[in-house]
Biopython code that builds the backbone (N, CA, C, O; Angstrom):
import numpy as np
from Bio.PDB.StructureBuilder import StructureBuilder

atoms = [
    (1, "MET", "N", (92.013, 90.748, 91.626)),
    (1, "MET", "CA", (90.985, 91.817, 92.223)),
    (1, "MET", "C", (89.750, 91.821, 91.679)),
    (1, "MET", "O", (88.953, 92.641, 92.134)),
    (2, "HIS", "N", (89.331, 90.951, 90.634)),
    (2, "HIS", "CA", (87.507, 90.900, 91.126)),
    (2, "HIS", "C", (87.290, 89.983, 92.171)),
    (2, "HIS", "O", (86.075, 90.031, 92.361)),
    (3, "TYR", "N", (87.940, 88.919, 93.202)),
    (3, "TYR", "CA", (87.636, 88.419, 94.226)),
    (3, "TYR", "C", (87.337, 89.228, 95.418)),
    (3, "TYR", "O", (86.463, 89.028, 96.261)),
    (4, "LEU", "N", (88.669, 90.679, 95.312)),
    (4, "LEU", "CA", (88.578, 91.429, 96.316)),
    (4, "LEU", "C", (87.492, 91.903, 95.947)),
    (4, "LEU", "O", (86.621, 91.703, 96.794)),
    (5, "TYR", "N", (87.184, 92.377, 95.170)),
    (5, "TYR", "CA", (85.686, 92.974, 95.083)),
    (5, "TYR", "C", (84.617, 92.589, 95.267)),
    (5, "TYR", "O", (83.611, 93.156, 95.694)),
    (6, "LEU", "N", (84.786, 91.694, 94.978)),
    (6, "LEU", "CA", (83.330, 90.239, 95.292)),
    (6, "LEU", "C", (83.636, 90.411, 97.319)),
    (6, "LEU", "O", (82.813, 90.602, 98.214)),
    (7, "ALA", "N", (84.747, 90.282, 97.361)),
    (7, "ALA", "CA", (84.273, 90.130, 99.204)),
    (7, "ALA", "C", (84.347, 91.378, 99.683)),
    (7, "ALA", "O", (84.795, 91.240, 100.821)),
    (8, "ILE", "N", (84.129, 92.766, 99.431)),
    (8, "ILE", "CA", (83.963, 93.719, 99.548)),
    (8, "ILE", "C", (82.393, 94.108, 99.431)),
    (8, "ILE", "O", (81.845, 94.987, 100.097)),
    (9, "ALA", "N", (81.769, 93.276, 98.448)),
    (9, "ALA", "CA", (80.342, 93.679, 97.984)),
    (9, "ALA", "C", (79.693, 92.704, 99.437)),
    (9, "ALA", "O", (78.698, 92.956, 100.116)),
    (10, "ILE", "N", (80.866, 91.326, 99.596)),
    (10, "ILE", "CA", (79.791, 90.739, 100.546)),
    (10, "ILE", "C", (79.679, 91.425, 101.710)),
    (10, "ILE", "O", (78.636, 91.787, 102.254)),
    (11, "VAL", "N", (81.172, 91.646, 102.193)),
    (11, "VAL", "CA", (81.230, 92.566, 103.108)),
    (11, "VAL", "C", (80.052, 93.881, 103.556)),
    (11, "VAL", "O", (79.627, 94.314, 104.627)),
    (12, "THR", "N", (79.913, 94.076, 102.684)),
    (12, "THR", "CA", (79.090, 95.999, 102.604)),
    (12, "THR", "C", (77.743, 95.088, 102.946)),
    (12, "THR", "O", (77.209, 95.332, 104.028)),
    (13, "GLU", "N", (77.135, 94.032, 102.089)),
    (13, "GLU", "CA", (76.000, 93.957, 102.158)),
    (13, "GLU", "C", (75.758, 93.015, 103.677)),
    (13, "GLU", "O", (74.634, 93.080, 104.175)),
    (14, "VAL", "N", (76.376, 92.521, 104.083)),
    (14, "VAL", "CA", (76.492, 91.624, 105.350)),
    (14, "VAL", "C", (76.562, 92.891, 106.220)),
    (14, "VAL", "O", (76.119, 92.877, 107.369)),
    (15, "ILE", "N", (76.930, 93.617, 105.858)),
    (15, "ILE", "CA", (76.943, 95.140, 107.647)),
    (15, "ILE", "C", (75.474, 95.574, 107.165)),
    (15, "ILE", "O", (74.658, 95.639, 108.084)),
    (16, "ALA", "N", (74.987, 95.890, 105.850)),
    (16, "ALA", "CA", (73.809, 96.502, 105.743)),
    (16, "ALA", "C", (72.752, 95.688, 106.065)),
    (16, "ALA", "O", (71.943, 96.328, 106.737)),
    (17, "THR", "N", (72.370, 94.426, 105.855)),
    (17, "THR", "CA", (71.167, 93.493, 106.154)),
    (17, "THR", "C", (71.560, 93.642, 107.281)),
    (17, "THR", "O", (70.532, 94.014, 107.849)),
    (18, "SER", "N", (72.717, 93.601, 108.385)),
    (18, "SER", "CA", (72.860, 93.016, 109.563)),
    (18, "SER", "C", (72.480, 94.660, 110.387)),
    (18, "SER", "O", (72.328, 94.771, 111.604)),
    (19, "ALA", "N", (72.382, 95.840, 109.368)),
    (19, "ALA", "CA", (71.655, 96.982, 110.353)),
    (19, "ALA", "C", (70.655, 97.314, 109.979)),
    (19, "ALA", "O", (70.262, 98.477, 109.888)),
    (20, "LEU", "N", (69.860, 95.958, 109.593)),
    (20, "LEU", "CA", (68.699, 96.668, 109.306)),
    (20, "LEU", "C", (67.534, 96.849, 110.579)),
    (20, "LEU", "O", (66.666, 97.712, 110.714)),
    (21, "LYS", "N", (67.872, 95.723, 111.411)),
    (21, "LYS", "CA", (66.783, 95.789, 112.452)),
    (21, "LYS", "C", (66.973, 96.943, 113.113)),
    (21, "LYS", "O", (65.966, 97.539, 113.496)),
    (22, "ALA", "N", (68.067, 97.408, 113.340)),
    (22, "ALA", "CA", (68.198, 98.999, 114.084)),
    (22, "ALA", "C", (67.375, 99.860, 113.620)),
    (22, "ALA", "O", (66.601, 100.505, 114.327)),
    (23, "THR", "N", (67.485, 99.970, 112.121)),
    (23, "THR", "CA", (67.255, 101.014, 111.919)),
    (23, "THR", "C", (65.390, 101.412, 112.326)),
    (23, "THR", "O", (64.803, 102.472, 112.109)),
    (24, "ALA", "N", (64.780, 99.997, 113.029)),
    (24, "ALA", "CA", (63.736, 100.429, 113.266)),
    (24, "ALA", "C", (62.573, 100.598, 111.990)),
    (24, "ALA", "O", (61.838, 101.581, 111.899)),
    (25, "GLU", "N", (62.565, 99.828, 111.355)),
    (25, "GLU", "CA", (61.349, 100.325, 109.942)),
    (25, "GLU", "C", (61.664, 101.517, 109.550)),
    (25, "GLU", "O", (60.840, 102.384, 109.261)),
    (26, "PHE", "N", (63.114, 101.667, 109.508)),
    (26, "PHE", "CA", (63.897, 103.349, 109.019)),
    (26, "PHE", "C", (63.069, 104.412, 109.501)),
    (26, "PHE", "O", (62.631, 105.365, 108.857)),
    (27, "THR", "N", (62.895, 104.115, 110.806)),
    (27, "THR", "CA", (62.610, 104.899, 111.871)),
    (27, "THR", "C", (63.765, 106.134, 112.450)),
    (27, "THR", "O", (63.588, 107.242, 112.957)),
    (28, "LYS", "N", (65.044, 105.322, 112.090)),
    (28, "LYS", "CA", (65.946, 105.907, 112.881)),
    (28, "LYS", "C", (67.091, 106.023, 111.370)),
    (28, "LYS", "O", (67.271, 105.382, 110.335)),
    (29, "PHE", "N", (67.708, 107.357, 112.094)),
    (29, "PHE", "CA", (68.329, 108.218, 110.759)),
    (29, "PHE", "C", (69.664, 107.577, 110.798)),
    (29, "PHE", "O", (69.671, 106.809, 109.836)),
    (30, "TRP", "N", (70.801, 107.499, 111.421)),
    (30, "TRP", "CA", (72.181, 106.404, 111.204)),
    (30, "TRP", "C", (72.191, 105.008, 110.377)),
    (30, "TRP", "O", (72.904, 104.676, 109.430)),
    (31, "PRO", "N", (70.992, 104.186, 111.164)),
    (31, "PRO", "CA", (71.140, 102.557, 111.138)),
    (31, "PRO", "C", (70.826, 103.209, 109.255)),
    (31, "PRO", "O", (71.668, 102.918, 108.406)),
    (32, "SER", "N", (69.918, 103.822, 108.968)),
    (32, "SER", "CA", (68.890, 103.792, 107.759)),
    (32, "SER", "C", (70.434, 104.570, 106.765)),
    (32, "SER", "O", (70.851, 103.994, 105.760)),
    (33, "VAL", "N", (70.884, 105.486, 107.121)),
    (33, "VAL", "CA", (72.073, 105.999, 106.386)),
    (33, "VAL", "C", (73.245, 104.575, 106.534)),
    (33, "VAL", "O", (74.182, 104.396, 105.756)),
    (34, "LEU", "N", (72.995, 103.912, 107.409)),
    (34, "LEU", "CA", (74.108, 102.833, 107.391)),
    (34, "LEU", "C", (73.768, 101.166, 105.970)),
    (34, "LEU", "O", (74.477, 100.466, 105.247)),
    (35, "VAL", "N", (72.626, 101.259, 106.224)),
    (35, "VAL", "CA", (71.897, 100.133, 105.361)),
    (35, "VAL", "C", (71.996, 101.292, 104.080)),
    (35, "VAL", "O", (72.990, 101.041, 103.400)),
    (36, "LEU", "N", (71.556, 101.986, 103.783)),
    (36, "LEU", "CA", (71.469, 102.541, 102.487)),
    (36, "LEU", "C", (72.977, 102.540, 101.888)),
    (36, "LEU", "O", (73.280, 101.921, 100.869)),
    (37, "ALA", "N", (73.923, 103.350, 102.691)),
    (37, "ALA", "CA", (75.858, 103.367, 101.939)),
    (37, "ALA", "C", (76.039, 101.615, 102.297)),
    (37, "ALA", "O", (77.187, 101.175, 102.234)),
    (38, "GLY", "N", (75.108, 100.822, 102.600)),
    (38, "GLY", "CA", (76.380, 99.624, 102.606)),
    (38, "GLY", "C", (75.289, 99.250, 101.248)),
    (38, "GLY", "O", (75.898, 99.535, 100.217)),
    (39, "TYR", "N", (74.055, 98.775, 100.966)),
    (39, "TYR", "CA", (73.484, 98.642, 99.973)),
    (39, "TYR", "C", (74.685, 99.063, 98.382)),
    (39, "TYR", "O", (75.323, 98.408, 97.558)),
    (40, "VAL", "N", (74.509, 100.063, 98.587)),
    (40, "VAL", "CA", (75.137, 100.546, 97.477)),
    (40, "VAL", "C", (76.473, 100.676, 97.233)),
    (40, "VAL", "O", (76.948, 100.970, 96.136)),
    (41, "THR", "N", (77.015, 100.489, 98.110)),
    (41, "THR", "CA", (78.537, 99.968, 97.827)),
    (41, "THR", "C", (79.136, 98.713, 97.662)),
    (41, "THR", "O", (80.183, 98.405, 97.092)),
    (42, "SER", "N", (78.032, 97.823, 98.447)),
    (42, "SER", "CA", (77.911, 96.239, 98.033)),
    (42, "SER", "C", (77.477, 95.951, 96.526)),
    (42, "SER", "O", (77.999, 95.141, 95.760)),
    (43, "PHE", "N", (76.495, 96.726, 96.301)),
    (43, "PHE", "CA", (76.080, 96.745, 94.539)),
    (43, "PHE", "C", (76.975, 97.384, 93.413)),
    (43, "PHE", "O", (77.039, 96.985, 92.250)),
    (44, "TYR", "N", (77.719, 98.548, 94.013)),
    (44, "TYR", "CA", (78.642, 98.985, 93.149)),
    (44, "TYR", "C", (79.929, 97.102, 93.125)),
    (44, "TYR", "O", (80.068, 96.044, 92.512)),
    (45, "PHE", "N", (80.268, 97.580, 93.814)),
    (45, "PHE", "CA", (81.227, 96.117, 94.038)),
    (45, "PHE", "C", (81.118, 94.977, 92.974)),
    (45, "PHE", "O", (81.724, 94.419, 92.059)),
    (46, "LEU", "N", (79.901, 94.994, 93.719)),
    (46, "LEU", "CA", (79.091, 93.420, 92.832)),
    (46, "LEU", "C", (79.181, 93.588, 91.250)),
    (46, "LEU", "O", (79.551, 92.668, 90.520)),
    (47, "THR", "N", (78.748, 95.055, 90.713)),
    (47, "THR", "CA", (78.713, 95.319, 89.061)),
    (47, "THR", "C", (80.062, 95.551, 88.949)),
    (47, "THR", "O", (80.002, 96.250, 87.937)),
    (48, "LEU", "N", (81.518, 95.492, 89.275)),
    (48, "LEU", "CA", (82.822, 95.470, 89.453)),
    (48, "LEU", "C", (83.273, 94.189, 89.217)),
    (48, "LEU", "O", (84.316, 94.198, 88.563)),
    (49, "CYS", "N", (82.744, 92.739, 89.600)),
    (49, "CYS", "CA", (82.823, 91.461, 89.733)),
    (49, "CYS", "C", (82.429, 90.977, 88.430)),
    (49, "CYS", "O", (83.197, 90.415, 87.649)),
    (50, "LEU", "N", (81.211, 91.215, 88.223)),
    (50, "LEU", "CA", (80.400, 90.851, 86.699)),
    (50, "LEU", "C", (81.797, 91.481, 85.483)),
    (50, "LEU", "O", (81.466, 91.251, 84.320)),
    (51, "ARG", "N", (82.524, 91.847, 85.546)),
    (51, "ARG", "CA", (83.470, 92.097, 84.626)),
    (51, "ARG", "C", (84.502, 90.933, 84.532)),
    (51, "ARG", "O", (85.500, 90.750, 83.834)),
    (52, "HIS", "N", (83.864, 90.207, 85.523)),
    (52, "HIS", "CA", (85.542, 89.073, 84.916)),
    (52, "HIS", "C", (84.625, 87.702, 85.428)),
    (52, "HIS", "O", (84.825, 86.700, 84.741)),
    (53, "ILE", "N", (83.760, 87.572, 86.425)),
    (53, "ILE", "CA", (83.089, 86.670, 86.875)),
    (53, "ILE", "C", (81.764, 86.467, 86.150)),
    (53, "ILE", "O", (81.142, 87.507, 85.932)),
    (54, "PRO", "N", (81.254, 85.415, 85.765)),
    (54, "PRO", "CA", (79.583, 85.132, 85.484)),
    (54, "PRO", "C", (79.247, 85.830, 86.560)),
    (54, "PRO", "O", (79.647, 86.060, 87.701)),
    (55, "VAL", "N", (77.629, 86.321, 85.196)),
    (55, "VAL", "CA", (76.762, 86.806, 86.862)),
    (55, "VAL", "C", (76.063, 85.712, 88.370)),
    (55, "VAL", "O", (75.800, 86.116, 89.503)),
    (56, "GLY", "N", (75.925, 84.219, 87.790)),
    (56, "GLY", "CA", (75.518, 83.199, 88.509)),
    (56, "GLY", "C", (76.324, 82.751, 89.047)),
    (56, "GLY", "O", (76.034, 82.204, 90.111)),
    (57, "ILE", "N", (77.867, 82.750, 88.556)),
    (57, "ILE", "CA", (78.666, 82.551, 90.234)),
    (57, "ILE", "C", (79.021, 83.390, 91.019)),
    (57, "ILE", "O", (79.456, 83.239, 92.161)),
    (58, "THR", "N", (78.835, 84.396, 90.383)),
    (58, "THR", "CA", (79.149, 86.148, 91.410)),
    (58, "THR", "C", (77.804, 86.140, 92.358)),
    (58, "THR", "O", (77.784, 86.250, 93.584)),
    (59, "TYR", "N", (76.724, 85.984, 91.496)),
    (59, "TYR", "CA", (75.517, 85.849, 92.836)),
    (59, "TYR", "C", (75.571, 84.447, 93.306)),
    (59, "TYR", "O", (74.840, 84.362, 94.293)),
    (60, "ALA", "N", (76.219, 83.110, 92.974)),
    (60, "ALA", "CA", (75.750, 82.352, 93.869)),
    (60, "ALA", "C", (76.790, 82.387, 95.332)),
    (60, "ALA", "O", (76.378, 82.036, 96.437)),
    (61, "ILE", "N", (78.050, 82.832, 95.089)),
    (61, "ILE", "CA", (79.225, 82.469, 96.332)),
    (61, "ILE", "C", (78.548, 84.442, 96.547)),
    (61, "ILE", "O", (79.697, 84.808, 96.793)),
    (62, "TRP", "N", (78.046, 85.262, 96.601)),
    (62, "TRP", "CA", (77.782, 86.427, 96.853)),
    (62, "TRP", "C", (76.367, 86.087, 98.272)),
    (62, "TRP", "O", (76.401, 86.151, 99.501)),
    (63, "SER", "N", (75.351, 85.757, 97.338)),
    (63, "SER", "CA", (74.325, 85.149, 98.244)),
    (63, "SER", "C", (74.633, 84.145, 99.220)),
    (63, "SER", "O", (74.117, 83.771, 100.273)),
    (64, "GLY", "N", (75.329, 83.925, 98.750)),
    (64, "GLY", "CA", (75.537, 81.913, 99.987)),
    (64, "GLY", "C", (76.846, 82.219, 100.859)),
    (64, "GLY", "O", (76.971, 81.298, 101.666)),
    (65, "VAL", "N", (77.842, 83.140, 100.998)),
    (65, "VAL", "CA", (78.534, 83.725, 101.742)),
    (65, "VAL", "C", (77.672, 84.494, 102.770)),
    (65, "VAL", "O", (77.397, 84.226, 103.940)),
    (66, "GLY", "N", (77.258, 85.761, 101.797)),
    (66, "GLY", "CA", (76.063, 86.359, 102.698)),
    (66, "GLY", "C", (75.619, 85.850, 103.975)),
    (66, "GLY", "O", (75.751, 86.187, 105.151)),
    (67, "ILE", "N", (74.621, 84.228, 102.864)),
    (67, "ILE", "CA", (73.552, 83.985, 104.010)),
    (67, "ILE", "C", (74.043, 83.058, 105.481)),
    (67, "ILE", "O", (73.514, 82.819, 106.566)),
    (68, "ILE", "N", (75.524, 82.670, 104.727)),
    (68, "ILE", "CA", (76.464, 81.936, 106.038)),
    (68, "ILE", "C", (76.378, 83.401, 107.074)),
    (68, "ILE", "O", (75.585, 83.639, 107.985)),
    (69, "LEU", "N", (77.320, 84.095, 106.628)),
    (69, "LEU", "CA", (77.472, 85.193, 107.578)),
    (69, "LEU", "C", (76.390, 85.933, 108.567)),
    (69, "LEU", "O", (76.454, 86.100, 109.785)),
    (70, "ILE", "N", (75.151, 86.405, 107.427)),
    (70, "ILE", "CA", (74.304, 86.962, 108.187)),
    (70, "ILE", "C", (73.488, 85.741, 109.647)),
    (70, "ILE", "O", (72.945, 86.045, 110.709)),
    (71, "ALA", "N", (73.783, 84.293, 108.968)),
    (71, "ALA", "CA", (73.252, 83.195, 109.998)),
    (71, "ALA", "C", (74.020, 83.362, 111.190)),
    (71, "ALA", "O", (73.523, 83.100, 112.285)),
    (72, "VAL", "N", (75.346, 83.830, 111.051)),
    (72, "VAL", "CA", (76.220, 83.574, 112.732)),
    (72, "VAL", "C", (75.802, 84.975, 112.846)),
    (72, "VAL", "O", (75.022, 85.026, 113.797)),
    (73, "ILE", "N", (75.963, 86.214, 112.290)),
    (73, "ILE", "CA", (75.721, 87.426, 113.077)),
    (73, "ILE", "C", (74.201, 87.397, 113.922)),
    (73, "ILE", "O", (73.996, 87.591, 115.120)),
    (74, "GLY", "N", (73.255, 87.085, 112.846)),
    (74, "GLY", "CA", (71.822, 87.008, 113.616)),
    (74, "GLY", "C", (72.063, 86.064, 115.015)),
    (74, "GLY", "O", (71.455, 86.396, 116.032)),
    (75, "TRP", "N", (72.809, 85.088, 115.036)),
    (75, "TRP", "CA", (72.613, 84.005, 116.284)),
    (75, "TRP", "C", (73.343, 84.526, 117.569)),
    (75, "TRP", "O", (72.937, 84.437, 118.728)),
    (76, "LEU", "N", (75.253, 85.450, 116.830)),
    (76, "LEU", "CA", (75.740, 85.860, 117.720)),
    (76, "LEU", "C", (75.291, 87.336, 118.496)),
    (76, "LEU", "O", (75.523, 87.598, 119.677)),
    (77, "LEU", "N", (74.550, 88.270, 117.456)),
    (77, "LEU", "CA", (74.397, 89.517, 117.734)),
    (77, "LEU", "C", (72.927, 89.574, 118.044)),
    (77, "LEU", "O", (72.742, 90.255, 119.052)),
    (78, "TYR", "N", (71.819, 89.097, 117.530)),
    (78, "TYR", "CA", (70.486, 89.291, 117.546)),
    (78, "TYR", "C", (69.475, 87.379, 118.981)),
    (78, "TYR", "O", (68.364, 87.174, 119.470)),
    (79, "LYS", "N", (70.829, 86.625, 118.961)),
    (79, "LYS", "CA", (70.652, 85.486, 119.604)),
    (79, "LYS", "C", (69.458, 84.346, 118.856)),
    (79, "LYS", "O", (69.002, 83.239, 119.141)),
    (80, "GLU", "N", (69.322, 85.157, 117.971)),
    (80, "GLU", "CA", (68.104, 84.317, 117.162)),
    (80, "GLU", "C", (69.236, 82.266, 117.226)),
    (80, "GLU", "O", (70.464, 82.194, 117.267)),
    (81, "PRO", "N", (68.409, 81.204, 117.212)),
    (81, "PRO", "CA", (68.844, 80.067, 117.346)),
    (81, "PRO", "C", (69.088, 79.412, 116.250)),
    (81, "PRO", "O", (68.430, 79.817, 115.291)),
    (82, "LEU", "N", (69.901, 78.415, 116.012)),
    (82, "LEU", "CA", (70.349, 77.856, 114.891)),
    (82, "LEU", "C", (70.026, 76.740, 114.944)),
    (82, "LEU", "O", (70.998, 76.152, 115.420)),
    (83, "ASP", "N", (68.797, 75.638, 114.640)),
    (83, "ASP", "CA", (69.144, 74.350, 114.954)),
    (83, "ASP", "C", (69.600, 73.413, 113.642)),
    (83, "ASP", "O", (70.160, 73.814, 112.622)),
    (84, "ALA", "N", (69.201, 72.067, 113.966)),
    (84, "ALA", "CA", (70.175, 70.968, 113.993)),
    (84, "ALA", "C", (70.092, 71.721, 111.851)),
    (84, "ALA", "O", (70.959, 72.018, 111.029)),
    (85, "PRO", "N", (68.635, 71.710, 111.844)),
    (85, "PRO", "CA", (68.660, 71.687, 110.148)),
    (85, "PRO", "C", (69.239, 73.290, 109.498)),
    (85, "PRO", "O", (69.353, 73.585, 108.309)),
    (86, "ALA", "N", (69.553, 74.188, 110.742)),
    (86, "ALA", "CA", (69.647, 75.328, 109.683)),
    (86, "ALA", "C", (71.382, 74.781, 109.895)),
    (86, "ALA", "O", (72.238, 74.948, 109.027)),
    (87, "VAL", "N", (71.552, 74.324, 110.814)),
    (87, "VAL", "CA", (72.975, 74.263, 110.735)),
    (87, "VAL", "C", (73.715, 73.155, 109.445)),
    (87, "VAL", "O", (74.652, 73.379, 108.679)),
    (88, "ILE", "N", (72.865, 71.949, 109.605)),
    (88, "ILE", "CA", (73.577, 71.094, 108.244)),
    (88, "ILE", "C", (73.044, 71.910, 106.770)),
    (88, "ILE", "O", (73.799, 71.902, 105.798)),
    (89, "GLY", "N", (71.982, 72.455, 106.713)),
    (89, "GLY", "CA", (71.866, 73.752, 105.443)),
    (89, "GLY", "C", (73.177, 74.803, 105.062)),
    (89, "GLY", "O", (73.932, 75.110, 104.139)),
    (90, "ILE", "N", (72.807, 75.157, 106.715)),
    (90, "ILE", "CA", (74.664, 76.340, 106.213)),
    (90, "ILE", "C", (75.741, 75.322, 105.703)),
    (90, "ILE", "O", (76.529, 75.873, 104.934)),
    (91, "ILE", "N", (76.030, 73.845, 105.936)),
    (91, "ILE", "CA", (77.175, 73.531, 105.724)),
    (91, "ILE", "C", (77.079, 73.085, 104.046)),
    (91, "ILE", "O", (78.081, 72.961, 103.342)),
    (92, "PHE", "N", (75.762, 72.887, 103.596)),
    (92, "PHE", "CA", (75.755, 72.483, 102.652)),
    (92, "PHE", "C", (76.068, 73.469, 101.349)),
    (92, "PHE", "O", (76.545, 73.170, 100.254)),
    (93, "ILE", "N", (75.531, 75.025, 101.974)),
    (93, "ILE", "CA", (76.146, 76.006, 101.200)),
    (93, "ILE", "C", (77.441, 76.316, 101.401)),
    (93, "ILE", "O", (77.949, 77.227, 100.747)),
    (94, "ILE", "N", (77.918, 75.847, 102.015)),
    (94, "ILE", "CA", (79.651, 76.069, 102.142)),
    (94, "ILE", "C", (79.975, 75.131, 101.497)),
    (94, "ILE", "O", (81.101, 75.140, 100.999)),
    (95, "VAL", "N", (79.049, 73.946, 101.277)),
    (95, "VAL", "CA", (80.082, 73.210, 100.311)),
    (95, "VAL", "C", (79.850, 73.205, 98.864)),
    (95, "VAL", "O", (80.426, 72.589, 97.968)),
    (96, "GLY", "N", (78.751, 74.135, 98.841)),
    (96, "GLY", "CA", (77.978, 74.461, 97.236)),
    (96, "GLY", "C", (79.433, 75.264, 96.861)),
    (96, "GLY", "O", (80.354, 74.821, 96.174)),
    (97, "VAL", "N", (79.345, 76.519, 97.501)),
    (97, "VAL", "CA", (80.416, 77.548, 97.302)),
    (97, "VAL", "C", (81.509, 76.993, 97.046)),
    (97, "VAL", "O", (82.207, 77.481, 96.158)),
    (98, "VAL", "N", (81.904, 75.941, 97.687)),
    (98, "VAL", "CA", (83.573, 75.604, 97.733)),
    (98, "VAL", "C", (83.933, 74.686, 96.209)),
    (98, "VAL", "O", (84.957, 74.682, 95.526)),
    (99, "ILE", "N", (82.353, 73.792, 96.006)),
    (99, "ILE", "CA", (82.970, 73.476, 94.817)),
    (99, "ILE", "C", (82.609, 74.214, 93.029)),
    (99, "ILE", "O", (82.975, 73.833, 91.917)),
    (100, "ILE", "N", (81.737, 75.398, 93.482)),
    (100, "ILE", "CA", (81.775, 76.088, 92.746)),
    (100, "ILE", "C", (83.391, 76.715, 91.993)),
    (100, "ILE", "O", (84.049, 76.637, 90.955)),
    (101, "HIS", "N", (83.414, 77.465, 93.605)),
    (101, "HIS", "CA", (84.975, 77.795, 93.010)),
    (101, "HIS", "C", (86.566, 76.889, 92.689)),
    (101, "HIS", "O", (87.554, 77.187, 92.019)),
    (102, "ALA", "N", (86.237, 75.769, 93.472)),
    (102, "ALA", "CA", (87.210, 74.854, 93.326)),
    (102, "ALA", "C", (87.030, 74.087, 91.904)),
    (102, "ALA", "O", (88.027, 73.473, 91.524)),
    (103, "PHE", "N", (86.014, 74.053, 91.171)),
    (103, "PHE", "CA", (85.544, 73.076, 90.067)),
    (103, "PHE", "C", (85.294, 73.652, 88.987)),
    (103, "PHE", "O", (85.936, 73.390, 87.970)),
    (104, "SER", "N", (84.122, 74.714, 89.018)),
    (104, "SER", "CA", (83.588, 74.952, 88.141)),
    (104, "SER", "C", (84.453, 75.343, 87.202)),
    (104, "SER", "O", (85.446, 75.580, 87.889)),
    (105, "LYS", "N", (84.799, 75.610, 85.909)),
    (105, "LYS", "CA", (84.919, 76.023, 84.613)),
    (105, "LYS", "C", (84.332, 77.721, 84.894)),
    (105, "LYS", "O", (84.974, 78.672, 85.340)),
    (106, "THR", "N", (83.227, 77.676, 84.555)),
    (106, "THR", "CA", (82.645, 78.500, 84.040)),
    (106, "THR", "C", (83.154, 79.591, 85.303)),
    (106, "THR", "O", (83.037, 80.766, 84.955)),
    (107, "ALA", "N", (83.699, 79.395, 86.708)),
    (107, "ALA", "CA", (83.474, 80.746, 87.888)),
    (107, "ALA", "C", (84.890, 81.292, 87.554)),
    (107, "ALA", "O", (85.238, 82.340, 88.098)),
    (108, "THR", "N", (85.951, 80.490, 86.472)),
    (108, "THR", "CA", (87.112, 81.553, 85.506)),
    (108, "THR", "C", (87.077, 81.838, 83.786)),
    (108, "THR", "O", (87.832, 81.918, 82.816)),
    (109, "HIS", "N", (85.688, 81.922, 84.151)),
    (109, "HIS", "CA", (85.004, 82.727, 82.666)),
    (109, "HIS", "C", (86.099, 83.470, 82.666)),
    (109, "HIS", "O", (86.265, 84.326, 81.796)),
]
sb = StructureBuilder()
sb.init_structure("model")
sb.init_model(0)
sb.init_chain("A")
sb.init_seg("    ")
for serial, (resi, resn, name, xyz) in enumerate(atoms, 1):
    if name == "N":
        sb.init_residue(resn, " ", resi, " ")
    sb.init_atom(name, np.array(xyz, "f"), 0.0, 1.0, " ", f" {name:<3s}", serial, name[0])
structure = sb.get_structure()
């Protein structure tokens, strides 16, 4: 169940971060509400993860997967380019998250 909470935390954080541009520096009401609700929800579910997953592992997965998703959304939605170094960096993040999840005894603490 704790990985479901982590997935919800990641998805809601990605939604909130993706909506930041639409807030026009928090001058547009509904996008601003979406950002605030997304971050509050994300942090709530992140705290639920911490009951079973150490904070360092939780944050590594949360931020790593979030970075990957935000980069892809920026590329698709906002037409922000991803050059070769960015793609290589994203691949390293994916490998790092897989290594943590698959091999770290700390992750199952």
